[in-house]
DSSP file (Angstrom, degrees, kcal/mol; ACC not computed):
  #  RESIDUE AA STRUCTURE BP1 BP2  ACC     N-H-->O    O-->H-N    N-H-->O    O-->H-N    TCO  KAPPA ALPHA  PHI   PSI    X-CA   Y-CA   Z-CA
    1    1 A M              0   0    0      0, 0.0   124,-0.0     0, 0.0     0, 0.0   0.000 360.0 360.0 360.0 129.1   -2.2  -23.9  -16.5
    2    2 A R        -     0   0    0    121,-0.1     2,-0.1     1,-0.1     3,-0.1  -0.561 360.0-107.6 -82.2 147.3   -5.5  -22.9  -15.0
    3    3 A P        -     0   0    0      0, 0.0     2,-0.1     0, 0.0    -1,-0.1  -0.483  41.4-104.1 -70.3 146.8   -8.4  -21.7  -17.2
    4    4 A A        -     0   0    0     -2,-0.1     2,-0.4   122,-0.1   122,-0.2  -0.436  30.6-138.9 -69.8 143.1   -9.0  -17.9  -17.1
    5    5 A R  E     -a  126   0A   0    120,-1.6   122,-3.5    -2,-0.1     2,-0.4  -0.831  11.6-141.8-100.8 143.3  -12.0  -16.8  -15.1
    6    6 A S  E     -a  127   0A   0     -2,-0.4     2,-0.4   120,-0.2   122,-0.2  -0.869  17.1-175.1-107.4 140.7  -14.3  -14.0  -16.4
    7    7 A V  E     -a  128   0A   0    120,-2.2   122,-2.5    -2,-0.4     2,-0.6  -1.000  12.2-155.7-134.6 132.8  -15.8  -11.4  -14.2
    8    8 A L  E     -a  129   0A   0     -2,-0.4     2,-0.5   120,-0.2   122,-0.2  -0.950  14.8-170.8-109.7 120.8  -18.2   -8.6  -15.2
    9    9 A L  E     -a  130   0A   0    120,-2.3   122,-2.8    -2,-0.6     2,-0.2  -0.939  14.9-139.7-115.2 128.8  -18.2   -5.6  -12.9
   10   10 A A  E     -a  131   0A   0     -2,-0.5     2,-0.3   120,-0.2   123,-0.1  -0.609  34.8 -99.5 -82.0 146.4  -20.8   -2.8  -13.1
   11   11 A G        +     0   0    0    120,-3.0     2,-0.3    -2,-0.2    -1,-0.1  -0.499  63.5 138.3 -68.7 125.3  -19.5    0.7  -12.6
   12   12 A F        -     0   0    0     -2,-0.3     2,-0.3   120,-0.0    -3,-0.0  -0.977  60.8 -82.9-158.8 161.9  -20.1    2.0   -9.1
   13   13 A A        -     0   0    0     -2,-0.3     2,-0.5    15,-0.1    20,-0.1  -0.584  48.5-152.8 -70.9 130.4  -18.4    3.9   -6.3
   14   14 A L        -     0   0    0     -2,-0.3    20,-1.3     2,-0.0     2,-0.6  -0.928  11.8-165.7-115.1 123.4  -16.2    1.5   -4.5
   15   15 A L  E     -c   34   0B   0     -2,-0.5     2,-0.4    18,-0.1    20,-0.2  -0.940  11.3-167.2-109.0 118.5  -15.2    1.9   -0.9
   16   16 A L  E     -c   35   0B   0     18,-1.7    20,-4.1    -2,-0.6     2,-0.4  -0.829   8.5-144.5-106.9 142.7  -12.3   -0.3    0.2
   17   17 A F  E >   -c   36   0B   0     -2,-0.4     3,-2.0    18,-0.2    20,-0.2  -0.890  14.8-133.7-113.1 139.6  -11.4   -0.9    3.8
   18   18 A A  T 3  S+     0   0    0     18,-1.5    19,-0.1    -2,-0.4    -1,-0.1   0.691 102.1  65.6 -61.3 -19.9   -7.8   -1.4    5.1
   19   19 A S  T 3  S+     0   0    0     81,-0.1    -1,-0.3    84,-0.1     3,-0.1   0.465  74.5 113.1 -86.6   1.1   -8.8   -4.4    7.2
   20   20 A L  S <  S-     0   0    0     -3,-2.0    -4,-0.0     1,-0.1    84,-0.0  -0.393  80.9 -92.1 -69.2 151.2   -9.7   -6.5    4.1
   21   21 A P    >   -     0   0    0      0, 0.0     3,-1.2     0, 0.0    83,-0.1  -0.309  25.1-128.4 -66.5 148.0   -7.5   -9.6    3.6
   22   22 A A  T 3  S+     0   0    0      1,-0.2    -2,-0.1    82,-0.1    81,-0.0   0.567 101.2  71.0 -72.4  -8.7   -4.5   -9.1    1.3
   23   23 A S  T 3  S+     0   0    0     81,-0.1    -1,-0.2     2,-0.0     2,-0.1   0.597  80.7  89.4 -86.2 -10.2   -5.5  -12.2   -0.7
   24   24 A A    <   -     0   0    0     -3,-1.2     2,-0.4     2,-0.0    -4,-0.0  -0.376  65.4-144.8 -82.1 164.8   -8.5  -10.5   -2.4
   25   25 A L        -     0   0    0     79,-0.2     2,-0.5    -2,-0.1    81,-0.2  -1.000   9.1-165.0-131.8 132.0   -8.4   -8.6   -5.6
   26   26 A R  E     -e  106   0C   0     79,-2.4    81,-3.2    -2,-0.4     2,-0.6  -0.976   5.6-159.6-117.7 126.7  -10.5   -5.5   -6.5
   27   27 A V  E     -e  107   0C   0     -2,-0.5    81,-0.2    79,-0.2    79,-0.1  -0.935  14.0-151.4-102.5 118.9  -10.9   -4.2  -10.0
   28   28 A V  E     -e  108   0C   0     79,-3.6     2,-2.3    -2,-0.6    81,-1.7  -0.806   8.7-143.7 -94.2 119.3  -12.0   -0.6   -9.8
   29   29 A P  S    S+     0   0    0      0, 0.0     2,-0.3     0, 0.0    79,-0.1  -0.184  80.9  45.3 -77.7  50.7  -14.0    0.4  -12.9
   30   30 A S  S    S-     0   0    0     -2,-2.3    79,-1.4    48,-0.1    -2,-0.1  -0.952  89.2-108.5-169.4 174.0  -12.5    3.8  -12.8
   31   31 A T  S    S+     0   0    0     -2,-0.3    46,-2.3    77,-0.2     2,-0.4   0.175 102.0  65.8-103.0  15.1   -9.1    5.6  -12.5
   32   32 A T  E     - D   0  76B   0     44,-0.2     2,-0.4     2,-0.0    44,-0.2  -1.000  60.4-178.3-136.0 135.1  -10.2    6.8   -9.0
   33   33 A A  E     - D   0  75B   0     42,-2.7    42,-3.3    -2,-0.4     2,-0.6  -0.987  22.4-137.7-130.9 143.7  -10.9    4.7   -5.9
   34   34 A T  E     -cD  15  74B   0    -20,-1.3   -18,-1.7    -2,-0.4     2,-0.5  -0.906  22.7-164.0 -99.1 118.6  -12.0    5.8   -2.4
   35   35 A F  E     -cD  16  73B   0     38,-3.0    38,-2.5    -2,-0.6     2,-0.3  -0.902   9.5-174.3-107.4 127.1  -10.1    3.9    0.2
   36   36 A G  E     -cD  17  72B   0    -20,-4.1   -18,-1.5    -2,-0.5     2,-0.3  -0.808   7.8-177.8-122.5 161.8  -11.4    3.9    3.8
   37   37 A W        -     0   0    0     34,-2.2     2,-0.2    -2,-0.3     3,-0.1  -0.947  33.0 -92.5-149.5 165.8  -10.2    2.6    7.2
   38   38 A E        -     0   0    0     -2,-0.3     2,-0.0     1,-0.1   -20,-0.0  -0.536  51.0 -95.3 -81.5 149.8  -11.4    2.4   10.8
   39   39 A R        -     0   0    0     -2,-0.2     2,-0.2     1,-0.1    -1,-0.1  -0.328  39.0-122.4 -62.4 143.7  -10.5    5.2   13.3
   40   40 A A        -     0   0    0      1,-0.1     2,-0.2    -3,-0.1     4,-0.1  -0.527  24.3-116.0 -82.4 155.5   -7.4    4.6   15.4
   41   41 A R  S    S+     0   0    0     -2,-0.2    -1,-0.1     2,-0.1     0, 0.0  -0.606  74.4  28.7 -88.4 154.1   -7.7    4.6   19.2
   42   42 A G  S    S-     0   0    0     -2,-0.2     2,-0.6     2,-0.1    -2,-0.1  -0.306 111.7 -21.3  93.1-178.1   -5.9    7.2   21.2
   43   43 A P        +     0   0    0      0, 0.0     2,-0.4     0, 0.0    49,-0.1  -0.549  69.7 176.8 -72.2 114.8   -4.9   10.8   20.5
   44   44 A V        -     0   0    0     -2,-0.6    47,-0.2     1,-0.1     3,-0.1  -0.974  26.3-176.3-123.2 129.7   -4.7   11.1   16.7
   45   45 A A        -     0   0    0     45,-2.9    23,-0.9    -2,-0.4     2,-0.3   0.703  69.5 -55.7 -91.5 -24.6   -4.0   14.2   14.7
   46   46 A G  E     -GF  67  90C   0     44,-1.4    44,-2.6    21,-0.2     2,-0.4  -0.980  56.3 -83.5 172.3-167.3   -4.6   12.5   11.3
   47   47 A Y  E     -GF  66  89C   0     19,-1.1    19,-2.6    -2,-0.3     2,-0.5  -0.968  19.1-147.9-132.2 143.6   -3.7    9.7    9.0
   48   48 A A  E     -GF  65  88C   0     40,-3.1    40,-2.2    -2,-0.4     2,-0.6  -0.951  14.8-154.8-111.0 129.7   -0.9    9.1    6.5
   49   49 A V  E     -GF  64  87C   0     15,-3.2    14,-2.4    -2,-0.5    15,-1.6  -0.920   7.9-165.4-111.2 119.8   -1.8    7.0    3.4
   50   50 A Y  E     - F   0  86C   0     36,-2.9    36,-2.0    -2,-0.6     2,-0.4  -0.864   3.1-162.8-108.4 137.7    1.0    5.2    1.7
   51   51 A V  E     - F   0  85C   0     -2,-0.4     2,-0.5    34,-0.2    34,-0.2  -0.977   9.9-159.5-127.7 128.1    0.6    3.6   -1.8
   52   52 A S  E     - F   0  84C   0     32,-2.5    32,-2.1    -2,-0.4     2,-0.5  -0.911  19.1-152.7-100.6 130.4    2.8    1.0   -3.6
   53   53 A R  E >   - F   0  83C   0     -2,-0.5     3,-1.9     4,-0.3    30,-0.2  -0.914  63.0 -19.8-113.3 127.5    2.3    1.1   -7.4
   54   54 A D  T 3  S-     0   0    0     28,-3.7    -1,-0.2    -2,-0.5    29,-0.1   0.840 128.0 -46.1  49.9  43.5    2.8   -1.9   -9.7
   55   55 A G  T 3  S+     0   0    0     27,-0.3    -1,-0.3     1,-0.3     3,-0.1   0.425 100.3 138.2  86.2  -1.2    4.9   -3.8   -7.2
   56   56 A D    <   -     0   0    0     -3,-1.9    -1,-0.3     1,-0.1     2,-0.0  -0.295  61.4 -94.6 -68.9 162.1    7.2   -1.0   -6.2
   57   57 A T        -     0   0    0      1,-0.1    -4,-0.3    -5,-0.1    -1,-0.1  -0.340  49.9 -88.2 -70.2 160.1    8.2   -0.6   -2.5
   58   58 A F        -     0   0    0     -6,-0.1    -6,-0.2    -3,-0.1    -1,-0.1  -0.541  48.6-121.6 -68.8 132.1    6.1    1.7   -0.4
   59   59 A P        -     0   0    0      0, 0.0     4,-0.1     0, 0.0    -1,-0.1  -0.324  12.1-122.1 -72.8 159.4    7.6    5.2   -0.6
   60   60 A P  S    S+     0   0    0      0, 0.0    -2,-0.0     0, 0.0   -10,-0.0   0.670  97.2  67.1 -74.8 -15.2    8.8    7.0    2.6
   61   61 A V  S    S-     0   0    0      1,-0.0     2,-0.0     2,-0.0   -13,-0.0  -0.896  90.5-117.9-107.9 132.7    6.4    9.9    1.9
   62   62 A P        -     0   0    0      0, 0.0   -12,-0.3     0, 0.0     3,-0.1  -0.322   7.1-141.7 -68.0 150.6    2.7    9.4    2.1
   63   63 A E  S    S+     0   0    0    -14,-2.4     2,-0.3     1,-0.2   -13,-0.2   0.790  87.3  17.6 -78.4 -29.5    0.5    9.9   -1.0
   64   64 A A  E     -G   49   0C   0    -15,-1.6   -15,-3.2     9,-0.0     2,-0.4  -0.993  62.2-162.5-142.7 148.1   -2.3   11.4    1.1
   65   65 A V  E     -G   48   0C   0     -2,-0.3     2,-0.2   -17,-0.2   -17,-0.2  -1.000  15.8-172.7-130.2 132.0   -2.6   13.0    4.5
   66   66 A T  E     -G   47   0C   0    -19,-2.6   -19,-1.1    -2,-0.4     2,-0.1  -0.742  24.3-104.4-120.1 168.5   -5.9   13.4    6.2
   67   67 A G  E >   -G   46   0C   0     -2,-0.2     3,-1.1   -21,-0.2   -21,-0.2  -0.267  44.9 -92.7 -81.7 176.5   -7.2   15.1    9.3
   68   68 A Q  T 3  S+     0   0    0    -23,-0.9   -22,-0.2     1,-0.3    -1,-0.1   0.752 123.7  46.7 -66.5 -25.5   -8.3   13.3   12.5
   69   69 A D  T 3  S+     0   0    0    -24,-0.2     2,-0.6   -30,-0.1    -1,-0.3   0.479  93.5  88.9 -95.6  -2.7  -11.9   13.0   11.5
   70   70 A Q    <   +     0   0    0     -3,-1.1    -4,-0.1     1,-0.1   -23,-0.1  -0.857  44.7 174.1-101.5 119.9  -11.3   11.9    7.9
   71   71 A T        +     0   0    0     -2,-0.6   -34,-2.2   -32,-0.1     2,-0.3  -0.118  59.3  56.9-117.8  35.4  -11.1    8.1    7.5
   72   72 A Q  E     -D   36   0B   0    -36,-0.2     2,-0.3   -55,-0.0   -36,-0.2  -0.981  56.4-163.2-157.1 156.8  -10.9    7.8    3.7
   73   73 A A  E     -D   35   0B   0    -38,-2.5   -38,-3.0    -2,-0.3     2,-0.5  -0.990  22.7-124.5-139.9 146.4   -8.8    9.1    0.9
   74   74 A I  E     -D   34   0B   0     -2,-0.3     2,-0.4   -40,-0.2   -40,-0.2  -0.831  30.4-166.0 -92.9 125.3   -9.4    9.3   -2.9
   75   75 A L  E     -D   33   0B   0    -42,-3.3   -42,-2.7    -2,-0.5     2,-0.3  -0.916   4.8-150.9-116.2 137.8   -6.6    7.6   -4.8
   76   76 A D  E     +D   32   0B   0     -2,-0.4     2,-0.3   -44,-0.2   -44,-0.2  -0.770  18.7 168.6-106.1 151.7   -5.9    7.9   -8.5
   77   77 A G        -     0   0    0    -46,-2.3    32,-0.1    -2,-0.3     3,-0.0  -0.972  33.4-105.6-152.8 166.2   -4.4    5.4  -10.8
   78   78 A L    >   -     0   0    0     -2,-0.3     3,-2.6     1,-0.1    30,-0.4  -0.652  54.0 -83.2 -90.7 150.8   -3.8    4.7  -14.5
   79   79 A P  T 3  S+     0   0    0      0, 0.0    30,-0.3     0, 0.0    -1,-0.1  -0.322 120.0  15.8 -54.5 130.7   -5.8    2.0  -16.4
   80   80 A G  T 3  S+     0   0    0     28,-3.2     2,-0.2     1,-0.3    29,-0.1   0.277  95.2 132.9  87.0 -10.1   -4.2   -1.3  -15.7
   81   81 A E    <   -     0   0    0     -3,-2.6    27,-2.5    26,-0.1     2,-0.4  -0.513  44.2-150.6 -76.3 141.3   -2.2    0.0  -12.8
   82   82 A T  E     - H   0 107C   0     25,-0.2   -28,-3.7    -2,-0.2     2,-0.3  -0.942  15.9-175.1-113.0 132.2   -2.2   -2.1   -9.6
   83   83 A I  E     -FH  53 106C   0     23,-2.7    23,-2.4    -2,-0.4     2,-0.3  -0.910  16.4-157.2-125.6 155.5   -1.8   -0.5   -6.1
   84   84 A L  E     -F   52   0C   0    -32,-2.1   -32,-2.5    -2,-0.3     2,-0.4  -0.951  18.7-157.2-121.6 147.3   -1.5   -1.6   -2.5
   85   85 A V  E     +F   51   0C   0     -2,-0.3    18,-2.9    19,-0.2     2,-0.3  -0.959  15.7 175.3-130.5 143.4   -2.4    0.7    0.3
   86   86 A R  E     -F   50   0C   0    -36,-2.0   -36,-2.9    -2,-0.4     2,-0.3  -0.984  13.8-154.5-142.3 152.5   -1.4    0.9    4.0
   87   87 A V  E     -F   49   0C   0     -2,-0.3    13,-2.6    14,-0.2     2,-0.4  -0.938   7.9-172.5-129.3 144.6   -2.4    3.6    6.5
   88   88 A A  E     -FI  48  99C   0    -40,-2.2   -40,-3.1    -2,-0.3     2,-0.2  -1.000  21.2-131.0-135.5 138.3   -0.8    4.9    9.7
   89   89 A A  E     -F   47   0C   0      9,-0.5     8,-3.4    -2,-0.4     2,-0.3  -0.546  23.9-156.3 -78.3 151.6   -2.2    7.3   12.3
   90   90 A Y  E     -FI  46  96C   0    -44,-2.6   -45,-2.9     6,-0.2   -44,-1.4  -0.951   5.3-135.1-129.0 154.7    0.0   10.2   13.4
   91   91 A D    >   -     0   0    0      4,-1.9     3,-2.0    -2,-0.3   -47,-0.1  -0.322  41.2 -84.9 -97.5-177.2    0.0   12.4   16.5
   92   92 A R  T 3  S+     0   0    0      1,-0.3   -48,-0.1     2,-0.1    -1,-0.0   0.753 128.8  53.3 -62.6 -25.1    0.4   16.1   17.0
   93   93 A R  T 3  S-     0   0    0      2,-0.1    -1,-0.3     1,-0.0    -3,-0.0   0.484 121.2-107.2 -87.0  -3.0    4.2   15.9   16.9
   94   94 A G    <   +     0   0    0     -3,-2.0     2,-0.3     1,-0.3    -2,-0.1   0.484  67.9 150.4  91.3   3.4    4.0   14.0   13.6
   95   95 A G        -     0   0    0      1,-0.1    -4,-1.9    -5,-0.0    -1,-0.3  -0.529  41.2-131.2 -72.2 133.3    5.0   10.6   15.1
   96   96 A L  E     -I   90   0C   0     -2,-0.3    -6,-0.2    -6,-0.2     3,-0.1  -0.623  11.8-147.1 -86.3 141.4    3.5    7.6   13.2
   97   97 A G  E     -     0   0C   0     -8,-3.4    -1,-0.1    -2,-0.3     2,-0.0  -0.178  49.9 -55.1 -84.6-170.7    1.6    4.8   14.9
   98   98 A P  E     -     0   0C   0      0, 0.0    -9,-0.5     0, 0.0    -1,-0.2  -0.336  62.1-108.0 -68.2 151.9    1.8    1.3   13.5
   99   99 A F  E     -I   88   0C   0    -11,-0.2   -11,-0.2     1,-0.1     3,-0.1  -0.473  28.9-115.7 -77.1 150.0    0.8    0.7    9.9
  100  100 A S        -     0   0    0    -13,-2.6    -1,-0.1     1,-0.2     3,-0.1  -0.297  48.5 -79.3 -68.7 165.8   -2.4   -1.1    9.0
  101  101 A P        -     0   0    0      0, 0.0   -14,-0.2     0, 0.0     2,-0.2  -0.366  60.3 -92.5 -59.8 152.5   -2.2   -4.4    7.2
  102  102 A I        -     0   0    0    -16,-0.1   -16,-0.2     1,-0.1   -18,-0.0  -0.500  47.5-117.5 -69.2 136.2   -1.5   -4.0    3.5
  103  103 A S        -     0   0    0    -18,-2.9   -81,-0.1    -2,-0.2   -85,-0.1  -0.098  31.3 -90.8 -66.3 168.5   -4.7   -3.8    1.5
  104  104 A E        -     0   0    0    -83,-0.1   -19,-0.2     1,-0.1   -79,-0.2  -0.406  62.8 -78.0 -68.5 159.1   -5.6   -6.3   -1.2
  105  105 A P        -     0   0    0      0, 0.0   -79,-2.4     0, 0.0     2,-0.5  -0.378  44.9-155.4 -62.1 138.8   -4.4   -5.4   -4.7
  106  106 A I  E     -eH  26  83C   0    -23,-2.4   -23,-2.7   -81,-0.2     2,-0.5  -0.981   6.3-162.8-116.7 122.9   -6.6   -2.7   -6.3
  107  107 A V  E     -eH  27  82C   0    -81,-3.2   -79,-3.6    -2,-0.5     2,-0.3  -0.927   9.7-143.1-110.8 127.2   -6.5   -2.6  -10.2
  108  108 A F  E     -e   28   0C   0    -27,-2.5   -28,-3.2    -2,-0.5     2,-0.3  -0.637  19.2-174.2 -87.7 146.0   -7.7    0.4  -12.0
  109  109 A S        -     0   0    0    -81,-1.7   -32,-0.1   -79,-1.4     4,-0.1  -0.976  29.4-145.0-138.1 151.0   -9.6    0.1  -15.3
  110  110 A D  S    S-     0   0    0     -2,-0.3     3,-0.1   -79,-0.1   -79,-0.1   0.154  71.1 -80.7 -99.1  18.3  -10.9    2.6  -17.8
  111  111 A G  S    S+     0   0    0      1,-0.4     2,-0.2   -81,-0.1  -100,-0.0   0.600 101.5 106.6  94.3  13.8  -14.0    0.6  -18.6
  112  112 A T  S    S-     0   0    0     19,-0.1    18,-0.9    17,-0.1    -1,-0.4  -0.575  79.6 -74.6-113.3 179.9  -12.4   -1.9  -20.9
  113  113 A E  E     -B  129   0A   0     16,-0.2     2,-0.4    -2,-0.2    16,-0.2  -0.575  42.3-161.2 -78.8 136.8  -11.4   -5.6  -20.6
  114  114 A L  E     -B  128   0A   0     14,-3.2    14,-2.8    -2,-0.3     2,-0.7  -0.975   8.9-153.9-118.0 130.2   -8.3   -6.4  -18.5
  115  115 A D  E     -B  127   0A   0     -2,-0.4     2,-0.6    12,-0.2    12,-0.2  -0.924  19.0-160.8 -99.8 115.3   -6.4   -9.7  -18.7
  116  116 A L  E     -B  126   0A   0     10,-3.4     9,-2.8    -2,-0.7    10,-1.7  -0.874  14.5-163.2-106.3 119.9   -4.7  -10.2  -15.4
  117  117 A D    >   +     0   0    0     -2,-0.6     3,-0.8     7,-0.3     5,-0.1  -0.795  16.3 174.7 -97.0  89.6   -1.8  -12.6  -15.1
  118  118 A L  T 3  S+     0   0    0     -2,-1.0    -1,-0.2     1,-0.2    -2,-0.0   0.759  76.7  38.7 -73.4 -26.5   -1.8  -13.0  -11.3
  119  119 A D  T 3  S-     0   0    0      4,-0.3    -1,-0.2    -3,-0.1    -2,-0.0   0.269 104.2-122.5-109.9  12.3    0.9  -15.6  -11.1
  120  120 A D    <   +     0   0    0     -3,-0.8    -2,-0.1     1,-0.1    -3,-0.0   0.822  69.7 132.1  55.1  37.7    3.2  -14.2  -13.8
  121  121 A D  S    S-     0   0    0      2,-0.4    -1,-0.1     0, 0.0    -3,-0.0   0.386  80.0-104.8 -98.3   5.2    3.1  -17.4  -15.9
  122  122 A G  S    S+     0   0    0      1,-0.2    -5,-0.0    -5,-0.1    -2,-0.0   0.364  92.8  89.5  92.6  -5.0    2.4  -15.5  -19.2
  123  123 A S  S    S-     0   0    0     -7,-0.0    -2,-0.4  -121,-0.0    -4,-0.3  -0.955  84.4 -99.7-125.1 147.5   -1.3  -16.5  -19.4
  124  124 A P        -     0   0    0      0, 0.0    -7,-0.3     0, 0.0     3,-0.1  -0.392  28.9-177.0 -67.4 134.9   -4.3  -14.6  -18.0
  125  125 A D  S    S+     0   0    0     -9,-2.8  -120,-1.6     1,-0.3     2,-0.4   0.659  76.4  25.2 -97.4 -24.1   -5.7  -15.9  -14.8
  126  126 A L  E     -aB   5 116A   0    -10,-1.7   -10,-3.4  -122,-0.2     2,-0.6  -0.976  62.9-162.1-146.4 125.1   -8.6  -13.5  -14.6
  127  127 A I  E     -aB   6 115A   0   -122,-3.5  -120,-2.2    -2,-0.4     2,-0.5  -0.950  17.2-170.4-109.9 117.4  -10.3  -11.6  -17.4
  128  128 A C  E     -aB   7 114A   0    -14,-2.8   -14,-3.2    -2,-0.6     2,-0.5  -0.914  10.7-169.9-113.1 130.7  -12.3   -8.6  -16.0
  129  129 A T  E     -aB   8 113A   0   -122,-2.5  -120,-2.3    -2,-0.5     2,-0.4  -0.979  10.8-158.4-116.7 120.6  -14.7   -6.5  -18.1
  130  130 A T  E     -a    9   0A   0    -18,-0.9  -120,-0.2    -2,-0.5  -122,-0.0  -0.806   1.4-158.0 -99.9 139.9  -15.9   -3.3  -16.4
  131  131 A V  E     -a   10   0A   0   -122,-2.8  -120,-3.0    -2,-0.4   -19,-0.1  -0.927  13.4-142.0-118.9 105.4  -19.1   -1.7  -17.5
  132  132 A P              0   0    0      0, 0.0  -102,-0.1     0, 0.0  -120,-0.0  -0.314 360.0 360.0 -63.1 149.8  -19.4    2.0  -16.7
  133  133 A R              0   0    0   -123,-0.1  -123,-0.0     0, 0.0  -121,-0.0   0.471 360.0 360.0 -73.5 360.0  -22.8    3.2  -15.6
């Protein structure tokens, strides 16, 4: 059993990018996160943002849809909820391009301490305390 690591995060607006590796973990000191991505090449009418919550599969319907000039979306979550995000550009006919890599896990917090059991062995691997500004 590994000892738990403690992390203190100050409250700030957090911008996450879809190209970050899936092995990282972000604890968002809020129930709202702004998720951003790089513009797609080619003719793009907009972007579809898909969210997996607490280990569920990605739904067939996007959680957010943006216009062609918007490369970020505001995502909401419950304290303690973990989400994964992927994005696909769509064309004027509604056809989707390839999906981005799946984001690193994003954990929402209400400004309290979270004990995260990352390997499901029953003991916390990471203890995060968020401090709102």
